[in-house]
C-alpha positions in Angstrom: 132.3 11.5 76.7 133.1 9.5 73.5 133.1 5.7 73.7 136.6 4.1 73.6 138.1 0.9 72.3 137.8 -0.5 75.8 134.0 0.1 75.7 133.9 -1.6 72.3 135.6 -4.6 73.7 132.9 -4.7 76.4 130.2 -4.6 73.7 131.9 -7.4 71.8 131.7 -9.6 74.9 127.9 -9.2 74.7 127.7 -10.1 71.1 127.2 -13.9 71.7 124.0 -13.1 73.5 122.4 -11.1 70.7 120.0 -13.8 69.7 118.7 -14.3 73.2 118.3 -10.5 73.5 116.4 -10.5 70.2 114.0 -13.2 71.4 113.3 -11.1 74.5 111.9 -8.3 72.4 108.8 -10.5 71.9 107.9 -9.8 75.5 105.9 -6.5 75.3 107.7 -4.6 78.0 111.2 -5.7 76.7 110.1 -4.7 73.2 109.1 -1.3 74.4 112.5 -0.7 76.2 114.6 -2.1 73.3 112.7 -0.1 70.7 113.2 3.1 72.5 116.9 2.5 73.2 118.1 0.7 70.1 115.5 0.7 67.3 113.5 3.9 67.4 113.5 5.6 64.0 115.7 2.9 62.5 115.1 2.6 58.8 117.5 0.4 56.9 117.5 -1.0 53.4 119.5 -4.0 52.2 121.1 -3.5 48.8 121.6 -6.6 46.7 124.8 -7.3 44.6 125.0 -5.5 41.3 125.9 -8.8 39.7 122.6 -10.3 40.6 120.6 -7.4 39.2 122.7 -7.4 36.0 122.3 -11.2 35.7 118.5 -11.1 35.9 118.2 -8.2 33.4 120.6 -9.8 30.9 118.6 -13.0 30.9 115.2 -11.5 30.5 115.2 -8.0 28.9 117.6 -5.5 27.6 118.6 -3.3 30.5 117.1 0.2 30.2 119.5 3.1 30.2 118.1 4.5 33.4 118.4 1.4 35.6 119.7 2.2 39.0 122.1 -0.4 40.3 122.5 -0.9 44.1 126.1 0.3 44.1 124.9 3.6 42.5 122.7 4.3 45.5 125.7 4.1 47.8 127.8 6.2 45.5 125.1 8.8 45.2 125.1 9.4 49.0 128.9 9.4 49.2 129.0 12.2 46.6 126.2 14.2 48.2 127.3 14.2 51.8 129.8 16.8 53.2 131.5 14.4 55.6 132.5 10.7 55.4 134.1 8.5 58.1 135.5 5.1 57.4 135.6 2.7 60.4 138.9 0.8 60.6 137.2 -2.3 62.0 133.9 -4.1 61.8 132.5 -4.5 65.4 130.4 -7.5 64.3 133.2 -9.5 62.6 135.7 -8.6 65.3 133.3 -9.8 68.0 132.5 -12.9 66.1 136.2 -13.6 65.2 135.3 -13.8 61.6 137.4 -16.3 59.6 135.8 -15.6 56.2 136.2 -11.8 55.7 138.6 -9.1 56.7 137.7 -7.4 60.0 139.2 -4.1 58.7 136.1 -3.5 56.4 134.0 -1.6 58.9 131.0 0.7 58.4 131.1 3.9 56.4 129.3 6.7 58.1 128.1 9.8 56.3 126.8 13.2 57.5 127.5 15.9 60.0 127.0 13.6 63.0 129.9 11.4 61.9 132.3 14.3 62.9 131.6 13.2 66.5 132.9 9.7 66.1 136.0 8.8 68.2 138.9 9.2 65.8 140.4 6.0 67.3 137.7 4.1 65.4 138.8 5.2 61.9 139.4 8.3 59.7 137.8 11.0 57.6 137.7 10.1 53.9 137.5 12.1 50.7 134.8 11.2 48.1 137.2 9.2 46.0 138.6 7.3 49.1 135.1 6.4 50.1 134.1 5.3 46.6 137.3 3.1 46.4 136.5 1.7 49.9 133.0 0.5 49.1 134.3 -1.0 45.8 136.8 -3.0 47.9 134.0 -4.1 50.2 131.9 -5.4 47.3 134.9 -7.2 45.9 135.3 -8.9 49.3 131.7 -10.2 48.8 130.1 -8.0 51.4 126.6 -6.6 51.1 125.7 -3.0 51.7 123.0 -2.1 54.2 122.1 1.6 54.2 120.0 4.0 56.2 119.4 5.3 59.7 120.5 2.9 62.5 119.6 3.8 66.0 122.1 1.2 67.3 125.0 3.0 65.7 123.8 6.4 67.0 123.7 4.9 70.5 127.0 2.9 70.8 128.9 5.7 69.0 127.6 8.2 71.5 126.7 10.8 68.9 123.0 11.6 69.7 119.9 11.0 67.7 119.4 14.1 65.6 119.1 12.1 62.4 122.2 13.5 60.8 124.0 10.1 60.5 123.7 7.8 57.6 125.1 4.3 58.1 126.5 2.1 55.3 127.2 -1.3 56.7 129.3 -3.8 54.8 127.8 -7.1 55.9 128.8 -10.8 55.7 126.4 -13.7 56.2 128.4 -15.2 59.0 128.6 -12.2 61.4 126.0 -9.6 60.5 124.2 -8.3 63.6 120.9 -8.3 61.6 120.8 -12.1 61.6 118.7 -11.4 64.7 115.9 -10.5 62.4 114.7 -14.1 62.6 114.2 -13.7 66.3 113.1 -10.1 67.0 109.6 -8.8 67.4 108.0 -8.5 63.9 107.5 -4.7 64.3 111.3 -4.3 64.9 112.0 -6.7 62.0 110.0 -4.5 59.6 112.6 -1.7 60.1 115.0 -3.5 57.8 113.7 -3.7 54.3 114.6 -4.9 50.9 115.5 -2.4 48.2 112.3 -1.0 46.5 111.6 -2.6 43.2 113.6 -5.8 44.0 111.7 -9.0 43.3 113.2 -12.4 44.1 112.1 -15.5 42.2 113.2 -19.1 41.7 113.9 -20.1 38.1 113.5 -23.5 36.5 117.2 -24.0 36.7 117.0 -24.6 40.5 118.2 -28.2 41.3 117.1 -28.1 45.0 120.7 -28.5 46.2 120.0 -26.4 49.3 123.1 -24.2 49.0 121.0 -21.1 48.9 119.5 -21.9 52.3 123.0 -21.7 53.8 123.5 -18.3 52.2 120.3 -16.7 53.5 120.9 -14.8 56.7 117.2 -14.5 57.6 116.3 -18.1 57.0 113.8 -17.1 54.3 114.5 -20.0 51.9 113.5 -23.7 52.3 113.6 -26.7 50.0 110.2 -28.1 49.2 109.6 -31.0 46.9 113.1 -30.6 45.4 112.8 -26.9 44.7 113.7 -23.8 46.6 110.8 -21.8 48.0 111.4 -18.2 49.1 109.3 -16.8 52.0 108.0 -13.3 52.8 110.9 -12.8 55.2 113.3 -12.5 52.3 115.3 -9.2 52.3 116.4 -9.4 48.7 120.2 -9.5 49.4 120.9 -11.6 46.3 123.3 -14.0 47.9 121.1 -16.9 46.8 121.9 -15.9 43.3 125.5 -17.0 43.9 124.4 -20.6 44.3 
């Protein structure tokens, strides 16, 4: 039986308790249960903004012709898959009553398993519709998170055969993965930065602290009037907006 909007509303009522639930994964037995139910085989990558990558390249070296921008990763999978499903709501922003971004920009699901998603939650999309959709999400200031997400497989009720690719369109205020600061380190490691992405603080940093407010994993601190980036950084690039 497919989950309904009524079931979604029930899940949204649990959303305020996500940080408490995350902290409980540090208890060995709770970690084992949570990992099996919600995180097993999860493998997600956070893609930074194209503008951050372009900005860094333009200031240091001439960009090579074969540079792969984060948006191109998303567009590659959109073109390669045989089925695309656009959610008509973001469960995180809806649950958190987001005031900063549109709730209608939900996840984009790719692959055969997406055919099993309740049609009440969205619609099938053509390649061009999906490409236009992710462009709108980026224009909204949202960050893509791409990969296999056991949580989505579970709440959508579509099984765990690995044929679902999730593309989340995340904001700093409501993203579920803000729990990374509280979950067990082994679970935290399932969400990674994009390979090849390095984050550094330049001499132009004034120590204003704005970047600490933009970091959704609390990986930045101000030390002696200068921003310091910790190992927990996922390379989303939002600090580059500061």
